C-alpha positions, 0 to 999 in steps of 0.5 A: 114599737118596730116595724114588725113586732110590737107589744101591745098591754092590756089587763095584765096580759102583754101581746107580741105581735108579728106583722110583716105581710103576707107571711111574717117570714122572720128577717133579720129586722124581725128577730131584733125586733122580736128580742127587743118585744120579749125583753120589754115584756120581761122587764115590765111590771104590768106584763103578767103573761105573754101571748105572741101572735101572729095575726088572724091569717098566719102565725109565722111561715118561716125565715125570709128565704130571699134573705137566706139565699143571699148569705154567705156562710160568713154571713150566717155564721154571725146571723144563726147566733142572733137568731137563737138569741132571740127565739130564746128571750121568750123562751126565758120568760120569766112569765107565762107564755102561750103562742096563738098559732093561726095558719102556718107556723113553720120552720123558725115560725114553729120554733117560735111557737117551741119557744112558748109554754103552751101553744093553741092553734085553730083547727086549719093550722099548719106546723112543722119544720120543713128545712130539711127541703131546703137541705138545712136543718132548724136553727133556732132550737127546733132540732132541741125543743121539740126532741124535749116536746114530743121525744126524739122518735116524733121529733126525727119523724117531724125533722127528717122529712119536713113535712106539714103536721095538721092540727087535729095530729099535731094535737094528738103528739103534742107540738100543740096543746089546745085546737079552736075554730080559728077565729076563736085563737086569740080569745082562746089565748087571751083566755089562758094567760088571763089566769095569771094577771093577778098570780103570784108573778115570783111563783110563777117565774119560779116554777117555770125556771125550776121546770124548765132547768130540771129538763135540763140536767139529772133529777138530782141537780134539778131537785136541788134547784126546786129546793133553793127556789122554794126556800127563796120564795119565802122572802117574797111578798108572794109568800106573804099575800098567798098564805095570808088569803089561804088562813083568813079566806080559803083556798083560791082566792089571794090577788098578787099585785106586786112584783 
């Protein structure tokens, strides 16, 4: 277990927990531990879905600005690919992922939330990409994943102004997917993730790969990826279990306990 990032597993749900008080500022150590936790969650058979959580007060208020201020161009040229790779490790988890957002999710913190499949926020949450206010731009996926999520015009407004977006507006424009009371954020994330505790893990991984790959290519190429993944599932235990259960018990009754 890392000093600032831990992976806790219960009932098929892995919680990647950030713990660097007071604001979970993302420094070199935290991002490295995040990548390790994501890799572990991706390989563990007992983890069927993943929650990324910063605790009851704050998700992550961004990068460690003090650390940034001490970096030269050479330093950041070495570090920036590491930071992006750590966030991308979460995005590439072959399992359903959800960010449980309390308080602030800003800069690198919101980029981490963007790497998840779903975002659930407390009604007091603030999200955004304020890097421009420091004379910078997002450097861990914010310009790319945000534009894909909410469209280029809205993404440019968020990035150009660096403004903090409250939970109500974030829900309307798609920066978050669900808003609940602050004390209910983690429980709501567990309810969503819990749907997959006995889900078809191979099929879920294929669905995620097909959608994510398709977003980065043309329709013809995306359809080819989908077709190949669809056919490949016929070689898995998921397919055998799912079709047998349907024929014997009807729709929606299958429990998938294998890899």
